[in-house]
C-alpha positions in Angstrom: -32.7 -35.9 -139.6 -31.2 -33.2 -137.4 -30.0 -30.1 -139.2 -28.2 -28.4 -136.2 -24.6 -27.9 -137.0 -24.9 -27.7 -140.8 -22.3 -25.2 -142.0 -23.3 -24.5 -145.6 -26.6 -24.5 -147.5 -26.5 -24.3 -151.3 -29.6 -22.6 -152.9 -30.7 -24.9 -155.8 -34.3 -23.7 -155.8 -34.0 -21.9 -159.1 -32.2 -24.7 -161.0 -34.5 -26.4 -163.6 -34.8 -30.2 -163.5 -31.9 -32.0 -165.1 -30.0 -28.7 -165.5 -26.8 -29.3 -167.5 -25.9 -25.6 -168.2 -22.9 -23.9 -166.6 -24.9 -22.9 -163.5 -26.2 -26.4 -163.0 -22.8 -28.0 -163.4 -21.2 -25.5 -161.0 -23.9 -26.1 -158.3 -23.7 -29.9 -158.6 -19.9 -30.0 -158.5 -20.0 -27.6 -155.5 -22.3 -30.1 -153.7 -20.3 -33.1 -154.7 -17.1 -31.7 -153.3 -18.4 -30.2 -150.0 -18.1 -31.8 -146.6 -21.0 -33.8 -145.1 -22.3 -30.7 -143.2 -23.8 -29.3 -146.4 -27.4 -29.2 -147.4 -29.5 -27.7 -150.3 -32.4 -25.3 -150.2 -35.0 -26.6 -152.6 -38.0 -25.0 -154.4 -40.3 -28.0 -154.8 -41.2 -31.4 -153.4 -39.7 -32.9 -156.6 -36.4 -31.2 -156.0 -36.5 -32.4 -152.4 -37.0 -36.0 -153.5 -34.3 -35.8 -156.1 -31.6 -34.5 -153.7 -32.6 -36.8 -150.9 -32.3 -39.7 -153.3 -28.7 -38.6 -153.8 -28.1 -38.6 -150.1 -28.1 -34.8 -149.8 -30.1 -33.2 -147.1 -32.8 -30.8 -148.3 -34.6 -27.9 -146.6 -37.2 -25.5 -147.9 -38.2 -23.1 -145.1 -36.6 -20.0 -143.6 -36.8 -21.6 -140.2 -34.7 -24.6 -141.3 -32.3 -22.2 -142.9 -31.7 -20.8 -139.4 -29.9 -23.9 -138.5 -27.2 -23.2 -141.2 -24.3 -20.8 -141.0 -23.7 -19.9 -144.6 -26.3 -19.6 -147.4 -24.7 -19.8 -150.8 -26.6 -18.7 -153.9 -24.6 -20.3 -156.9 -25.8 -17.9 -159.5 -27.4 -14.5 -160.0 -30.9 -13.7 -158.8 -33.6 -13.2 -161.4 -36.8 -13.0 -159.3 -37.9 -11.0 -156.3 -38.9 -14.1 -154.3 -35.3 -15.4 -154.5 -34.0 -12.0 -153.4 -36.4 -11.9 -150.5 -35.1 -15.3 -149.3 -31.5 -14.1 -149.7 -32.1 -10.9 -147.7 -34.0 -12.7 -145.0 -31.6 -15.5 -144.5 -30.2 -15.7 -141.0 -27.2 -17.5 -142.4 -24.3 -15.4 -143.9 -25.3 -14.8 -147.5 -22.8 -15.6 -150.3 -23.5 -15.2 -154.0 -21.7 -16.4 -157.1 -21.9 -13.9 -160.0 -21.0 -16.0 -163.0 -20.8 -13.1 -165.4 -22.4 -9.7 -166.2 -23.7 -10.5 -169.7 -27.3 -10.2 -168.7 -26.6 -7.0 -166.7 -25.1 -5.5 -169.9 -27.6 -6.8 -172.5 -31.2 -5.5 -172.4 -32.0 -7.5 -175.6 -32.0 -10.7 -173.5 -35.1 -9.6 -171.7 -38.7 -9.6 -172.8 -39.0 -5.8 -172.2 -37.0 -3.0 -170.6 -39.0 -3.2 -167.4 -37.8 -6.8 -166.9 -34.2 -5.7 -167.6 -34.5 -2.8 -165.2 -35.9 -5.2 -162.5 -33.0 -7.7 -163.0 -30.4 -4.9 -162.6 -32.0 -3.9 -159.4 -32.1 -7.5 -158.1 -28.4 -8.0 -159.0 -27.4 -4.7 -157.3 -29.3 -5.6 -154.2 -28.0 -9.1 -153.9 -24.3 -8.3 -154.4 -24.5 -5.3 -152.2 -26.0 -7.3 -149.3 -23.8 -10.4 -149.6 -21.1 -11.0 -147.1 -19.0 -12.4 -150.0 -19.4 -12.2 -153.8 -17.7 -14.9 -155.8 -16.5 -14.5 -159.4 -15.3 -17.4 -161.5 -12.4 -15.6 -163.1 -10.1 -12.7 -162.3 -11.7 -10.9 -165.3 -15.1 -11.3 -163.6 -13.8 -10.1 -160.3 -12.5 -6.9 -161.9 -15.8 -6.3 -163.7 -17.8 -6.7 -160.5 -15.4 -4.3 -158.6 -15.6 -1.7 -161.4 -19.3 -1.9 -161.8 -20.6 -2.1 -158.2 -17.7 -0.4 -156.3 -17.7 -3.1 -153.6 -14.9 -3.3 -151.1 -12.2 -5.5 -152.7 -12.0 -7.8 -149.7 -15.6 -8.9 -150.3 -15.1 -10.0 -153.9 -13.2 -13.2 -154.5 -12.1 -15.2 -157.5 -12.8 -18.9 -157.3 -12.0 -20.5 -160.7 -14.3 -23.3 -161.8 -12.9 -26.8 -161.8 -13.5 -29.9 -163.9 -13.5 -33.6 -163.1 -10.7 -34.7 -165.4 -11.6 -38.4 -164.9 -14.9 -37.8 -166.9 -13.0 -36.7 -170.0 -9.4 -38.1 -170.0 -10.1 -41.9 -170.5 -10.8 -42.7 -174.1 -13.0 -45.7 -174.9 -12.8 -46.0 -178.7 -15.7 -48.4 -179.0 -18.1 -46.3 -176.9 -17.0 -43.1 -178.7 -18.0 -44.6 -182.0 -21.3 -45.7 -180.6 -22.0 -42.2 -179.4 -21.1 -40.7 -182.9 -23.4 -43.3 -184.6 -26.2 -42.4 -182.2 -26.0 -38.8 -183.1 -25.4 -39.4 -186.8 -21.9 -37.8 -186.8 -19.0 -38.7 -189.0 -15.4 -37.7 -188.2 -13.6 -35.5 -188.8 -15.4 -32.5 -187.3 -14.9 -29.4 -185.2 -17.0 -29.1 -182.0 -18.7 -26.3 -180.2 -20.6 -26.7 -177.0 -22.8 -24.1 -175.3 -25.9 -22.0 -175.6 -26.8 -19.7 -178.5 -27.0 -16.5 -176.6 -25.8 -13.6 -178.8 -22.5 -13.3 -177.0 -21.6 -16.9 -177.9 -21.1 -15.5 -181.4 -22.3 -18.6 -183.3 -23.4 -16.6 -186.3 -19.7 -15.6 -186.7 -18.7 -19.3 -186.3 -21.1 -20.3 -189.1 -19.6 -17.6 -191.4 -16.0 -18.7 -190.6 -16.8 -22.3 -191.1 -18.6 -21.5 -194.4 -15.5 -19.7 -195.5 -13.3 -22.7 -194.6 -15.6 -24.9 -196.7 -15.5 -22.5 -199.7 -11.7 -22.7 -199.8 -11.6 -26.5 -199.5 -9.8 -28.1 -202.5 -8.9 -31.6 -201.2 -10.5 -34.7 -202.8 -12.1 -35.8 -199.5 -15.0 -34.0 -197.9 -14.3 -31.1 -195.6 -14.6 -31.6 -191.8 -18.0 -31.1 -190.3 -19.0 -28.7 -187.5 -21.0 -30.1 -184.6 -23.0 -27.8 -182.2 -24.6 -28.8 -178.9 -26.5 -26.7 -176.3 -29.8 -25.4 -175.1 -31.7 -23.2 -177.5 -32.3 -19.8 -175.8 -34.7 -18.1 -178.3 -32.6 -15.0 -177.8 -32.1 -12.5 -180.6 -29.1 -13.5 -182.6 -29.4 -17.2 -181.7 -28.9 -19.9 -184.4 -30.4 -23.0 -182.8 -33.8 -22.2 -184.1 -32.5 -23.0 -187.6 -32.8 -26.7 -186.8 -30.6 -29.7 -187.1 -28.7 -28.5 -190.1 -28.2 -24.7 -189.8 -25.7 -24.7 -192.7 -23.9 -27.1 -195.1 -21.7 -29.5 -193.1 -23.2 -28.3 -189.8 -25.1 -30.5 -187.3 -27.0 -29.2 -184.3 -27.6 -31.9 -181.8 -29.6 -30.0 -179.2 -28.7 -30.4 -175.5 -27.0 -33.8 -175.3 -26.6 -36.1 -172.3 -23.5 -35.2 -170.3 -22.5 -38.8 -170.5 -22.0 -38.3 -174.3 -19.9 -35.2 -174.0 -16.6 -36.9 -173.4 -16.9 -38.9 -176.7 -17.9 -35.7 -178.6 -14.8 -33.9 -177.3 -12.4 -36.7 -177.7 -13.3 -37.5 -181.3 -13.3 -33.9 -182.5 -10.4 -32.0 -184.2 -10.7 -29.1 -181.9 -13.2 -27.2 -179.7 -14.2 -23.9 -181.3 -15.3 -21.2 -178.8 -15.9 -17.9 -180.6 -17.6 -15.9 -177.8 -17.5 -12.1 -177.9 -17.8 -12.1 -174.1 -17.2 -14.8 -171.6 -17.0 -14.9 -167.9 -15.1 -18.2 -167.8 -15.9 -20.9 -170.5 -16.5 -24.3 -168.8 -16.5 -26.1 -172.2 -13.0 -24.8 -172.8 -11.9 -26.5 -169.5 -13.8 -29.7 -170.4 -12.1 -29.8 -173.8 -8.7 -29.3 -172.4 -9.3 -32.1 -169.8 -10.2 -34.3 -172.8 -6.9 -33.5 -174.5 -8.6 -31.5 -177.2 -7.0 -28.4 -178.7 -9.0 -25.2 -178.3 -9.5 -22.4 -180.8 -11.2 -19.5 -178.8 -11.7 -15.8 -178.8 -9.3 -13.8 -176.8 -11.9 -12.4 -174.4 -12.8 -12.3 -170.7 -12.0 -15.3 -168.6 -11.0 -17.5 -171.6 -7.6 -16.0 -171.6 -7.1 -17.2 -168.0 -7.6 -20.8 -169.3 -6.0 -20.9 -172.7 -2.3 -20.0 -173.0 -2.1 -18.8 -176.6 0.2 -21.1 -178.7 0.7 -23.5 -175.8 -2.7 -25.0 -174.7 -4.7 -23.5 -177.6 -5.0 -20.7 -180.1 -6.7 -17.4 -179.3 -8.2 -15.2 -182.1 -9.9 -11.8 -182.3 -13.6 -12.2 -181.5 -15.1 -10.6 -184.6 -12.8 -11.8 -187.4 -14.5 -14.7 -189.3 -11.6 -14.9 -191.8 -9.0 -15.3 -189.1 -11.1 -17.9 -187.4 -11.3 -19.9 -190.6 -7.6 -19.6 -191.1 -6.9 -20.7 -187.6 -9.2 -23.7 -187.9 -7.4 -24.6 -191.2 -4.1 -24.4 -189.4 -5.3 -26.8 -186.7 -6.9 -29.1 -189.3 -3.7 -29.7 -191.4 -1.2 -30.0 -188.5 -1.7 -33.2 -186.5 1.5 -32.5 -184.5 0.1 -29.1 -183.4 -3.1 -30.6 -182.3 -1.2 -33.2 -180.2 1.0 -30.6 -178.6 -1.9 -28.2 -177.8 -4.1 -31.0 -176.5 -1.4 -32.5 -174.3 -0.5 -29.2 -172.8 -4.1 -28.3 -172.2 -4.7 -31.5 -170.3 -1.6 -30.9 -168.1 -2.8 -27.3 -167.4 -6.2 -28.6 -166.2 -4.6 -31.1 -163.9 -2.2 -28.5 -162.4 -4.6 -25.5 -162.1 -8.2 -26.5 -162.5 -8.9 -29.8 -160.7 -12.0 -30.2 -158.6 -10.0 -30.7 -155.4 -8.5 -27.2 -155.9 -12.1 -25.9 -156.7 -13.4 -27.5 -153.5 -10.6 -26.3 -151.3 -11.0 -22.7 -152.4 -14.7 -22.7 -151.4 -14.1 -24.4 -148.1 -11.3 -21.9 -147.3 -13.7 -19.0 -148.1 -16.5 -20.4 -146.0 -14.1 -20.9 -143.1 -12.8 -17.4 -143.4 -16.3 -15.9 -143.3 -17.2 -18.0 -140.3 -14.0 -17.0 -138.5 -14.7 -13.3 -139.3 -18.2 -13.7 -138.1 -17.1 -15.1 -134.7 -14.6 -12.4 -134.4 -17.2 -9.7 -135.1 -15.8 -8.6 -138.4 -19.1 -9.3 -140.2 -22.5 -8.1 -139.1 -24.7 -10.7 -137.4 -27.6 -11.8 -139.6 -31.2 -11.6 -138.4 -34.1 -12.3 -140.6 -35.7 -9.1 -142.0 -39.2 -8.4 -141.0 -41.7 -9.3 -143.6 -43.5 -6.4 -145.3 -46.9 -5.6 -144.0 
């Protein structure tokens, strides 16, 4: 298949198979919403076969990349080989920096040398990119403050969500999903990894406090956790399927089950101490689920406190328990917050808006390149 004329190549070479984390979802939605003149750069024959089966053109050599005009890396770079490819790309290099949590947290790395190397990789990649994309205004400000890049090179492109995956409720299927996972309503829901900044230990303390104050004759609501275990210090998923009384950890669930888990919950609880954006917040709002979240980072750009959700201080377990109790006992409040959240997603965070922002940026870069406002890209000579 001829590749000449391809406008954009998305680098998926570092995505693990079946990736359902924020980076994977972002990359796949980017691909789904791009024009036909888009391809992927793959890292293995299996990846090539997977994307070709989806009707997406795949390339895996620098020579093939020369037929493209923009090379978009949808996440930070963690290994020297990926940086080498990014620097040598003859296409205009674009990188999305999802957040700076790894940049600021040495404890996430095996040793200080690995952390130092990552900081160097990130600095080199954002400094050499023709455009750096942040997924929130908070993230854009962080990048500008940290790396002192020209403001015109750093752009905010909010993530979007496919509301159709979350808004239609199928009661029979939802109950089937709950039975499959051994869940009984009512329950609070939390979706995401267990990196330290996700603050799940505080969530467990706040939930335990709610249970300790429970005086009703029926059982207290449960707490359901989903996400990939990270093995990072401060994580809780290593505690197993029942990390506390009333708590169920399901592991990483099929994305096809997520809508049911959102729709049948009382509220999404998102207690992060740092957050670049918060895709589960957007998914919950699309499902009409009220959100109780920490007032940090990009989350405050999604949740309008008291309108589409409730924001709390990130380190106050007692306040978190009180806010969850407030949501629990007030069905009208849950309905108002959930309805307003769904409308906000439809108005501000739909996938067409997400797609249009990226296409506009690509077109702007290409126009600037033709006009000579960006430096022409030639592959760097390989080291001897």
